[in-house]
N, C-alpha and C positions, 0 to 999 in steps of 0.2 A: 680425765681418765679414759674416756671412750676413744679419744683421739689417739692416745698412745697405744691403746689396745688394738685399734685399727691398723696402726703402722706396724706393730709387732706381729700381728696375725698376717698382715699382707706380706711381710718379709718371710715369715714362716711358710707361706704358700709355695715358695721356691723349693723347699725341701719336699713338699708333698707332690710336686709335679716337676721333678728335676729335668727329665728329658724334654717334656713339652715346653717348659720355660726356656731351656737352652735353645731349642729349635726356633722358638718365637723371637728370642733376642737376636739370634743369628739372622733370621729373616728380616727383622726390622733394620738391623745393621746393613744388610745387603741392599734392602729397598732404599734406605735413605742415602747410602753411598751412591747408588745409581742415579737417584734424583739429584743429588749434589753434582755428580759428574755431568748430568744432562744440563743443569743450570750453568756450569762453567763452560761447557761446549757451546751452549746457546749464547753466552756472553761473548765468547771469542768469535762466533759466527756473526753476531751482531756488529762487532767491531770491524770485522773484515768487510761485511756488506756496506757499512757506513763509509769505510775507506774507499771502496769501489764507487759508491754513489757520489762521493765528493769529487771524483775525477771526471764525472760526466758533465760536459759543457754543451750548450746549444750554440752551434755555429751559424751566424747570420751573415750571408753574403749580400753585399750591396750592389745596387745598379751602378754601372760605370760612369754615368753622366751626373752623379750627384755633386753638388757644390759642397764646400767645407761647412757652410752654414746649414745646409740640409742634413749633412752627416751629424753635425752637433745636435740639431733638433731631434733627429731620429734616436740618437743616443739618449737624450733626455726622456724621450717617450718610452724607451725600453726600460730605463732605470725606474720610471714611475710605475711600472707594472707591479701588481701585487705578487709577491713570491720571488722577485728577482733580488739576489744577494749582491752580485757584482757584474759589471760590464767592462770589458777590455777591448779597446780598438786595436785592430791589426791592419796596418797600412799595406799597400801592394808591395812596397819595398821590403817590409819586414816578412811578409808571407814568402817572398822569393828567397830571402836569406834563410828562413827556417827550413824551406825545402832543400836548400843546398846543404845545410848542416845535417839534415836527417838522411838524405839520400846520396850526398856527395856529388850531385850534378848541378852545374850552373846553367839554369835554363836561359838566362839572359845572354849567355855566350853563344847559344844556339839560335834563339829566336830574335827577331828584330825588336820586339816589344815585350813588356812584362805581361804574361797571360793571367797572373793571379789577381783576383778581385780583392778589394778591401773588404774587411769583415769585422763583426763584433763577436766576441766570445762571451756568452752569457752564462753565468753560474746561478742555478736555482737555489733558493733557500733550502735548508735541510728538510723542512716539512714537505717540500715539493720535489724531492729527488726520487720520484717514482715515475713509472711510465705514464700514468694519468696526469700527474703534476707537470712533468716536462712537456707533455703534449699540449696541455692547456696554455702554457707560456708560449710554446712554439706557434700555436694557432693564432694567438693574439698578435705575435710579431709578424706573421705572414700577411696579416691584413693591413699592415702599415705601409704607406707609400714609400717607395725607394728601396724596398726589400726585394732582392732577386730570388733568393732561395734560403731555406732554413733546414739545417741538418742537425741531427743528434743521434746518439746511440740508443735508440728506442729498444732495439733487440736486447741489448745488455740490461737495460732497466727492467724489461719484462722478465728476463731470465732471473734477475735478482729478486724481483717481486715473487715469482713462482717458488723459488727455492726458500725464500724467507718464510712464506706461508707454509710450505711443506715441513720445514724444520720446526716451526712453532707448533703445528698440528701434531707432528710425531712426538715432540717433547711432552706436550700436554697429555697425549694418549698414554705414552709409556709411564710418565710420572703418576697419572691417575690410576692406572692399573696396579702399579707397585704400592701406592698408598692404600688402595682398597684391599689389596692382598694382605698388607701388614695389619690393617685393622681387623680383618677376618681371622687372622692367625691369633692375635691377642684375644679376640672374642672366643675362639674355640678353646684356647688354653684355659681361660677363666671358666668356661663351662665344665671342663674336665675337673678343675679344682673344686668347683661348687658341687658337682655330682659326687665327688669323693667325700665331701663334707655335708651331704644331704641330711643325714641324721642330726648333726650338730645344728644345722640351720633350722630344722623342724623343731628341735628342742628350744632354740632361742625364740622362735615364734610363739611357742606354747607358754613360755614364761613372760611374754609381753615385750620382747625386744622390738624396737622400731625398725622399719625398713632401712632407714639411714644407718642405724647401728649395724645391721646385718651386712649391708652392701659395702660399708667403708673398707674393710680389709681387702675385699676383692678389687675394688677400684684402686686402692694403694698398690696392690700386686700388679695390676695392669699398667699403672703409671710407672712403676719401677722397671718393669720389663721394657716399656717403650723408652724410658730415659737411658737405661743401660745400652739398649740398641742404638739410640741416638748419639750417645757419647762415643761408643765404638765406631759408629759411622763417621762422626766428625773427625776422629783421630785417623781413621783410614783415609778419609778424603784429604786431610792435611798432608799426610805422607805421600799420597799419589801426586798431589799438586807440587810438592817439593821435588819429587823425582822427575815429573814432567817438565818442570822449569829448567832442569839441567839440559834436556834435549830441545826444549822450545823456549828460548830466552824471552821471546815476545809474548808469552802467554799473559792473558789479562790478569792483573793483580786481583787476588781474591780478598774481599773485605773480611776481616776477622769475624765480624758479626755473622757472616754466613755459617761459620762453624757453630757458633752459639745457637743460631736458628735451627741448625740440623739437630743438635742435642735436644732443644726444646720441642722441636717438631716430633721427635721420637716420643717424648712424654705426652704430647697432645694425641698422637696416634694411640698410645696405650690407654689414655683416659677415654677416648672415644670407643675403642674396642671393649674396654671393661664396662663402661656404662651400658653399651648395647647388650652385652652378655648378662649383666645383672638385671637389667630391666626385663629381658625376655624370661629369665629364670624365675624371678620373684613375682611376676605378675599373676 
């Protein structure tokens, strides 16, 4: 009986604070929509960064006097390094051919000899495709005998590291502010409802009603506010993703569970805000 009373009174609270409830639901919707968009943008940025990192290779130029056996031994040593995913040998002839295909100039027709050194292209494992990880592998290779020079796009990796940290920090900050704002709005709405029913609450206390019985309708009210805001936020998010996919076909596929999480996240925000309001009011 008390459970149904709590649900009925919680829903009735919308009629007692229509404007405040509407503002709270709209704010929760807006907050969760922005949090969802931040998550989708972060997922797409992560995919882009991973794609760029995957293209980064460490170029290992070999000394010109190495024998075939020494080249093979050096390749085995590089492959044995922790964090090396793949090693590709590029002969002098292949290097000259790639130069001609890229720039349209045949160096061998101008010079008497092939000026390009043989090299290895080393691809780091995914966990080491950072400036620190690539430098660790490059430094280990530099110490190997027969290595003339080691080059890689350290500037690109450092740039990717910097912007990845910036995007993560910005996303967490914006998301945190929006979530806290939504909780506080639910909290304030519930305080208005409770203040409007102060006399009823006092009478319930006098007749011996428990704290749980008194607070249940207000917690239900807050959860419903958050849930409605979460459902609306999920629907708006799904609509925006569908529209965005028309313009950006390569947009990261959004897991349907993300929308359910958005709706449940709204209910959780409502529960947290209502618990905070009830605890402070009834203490």
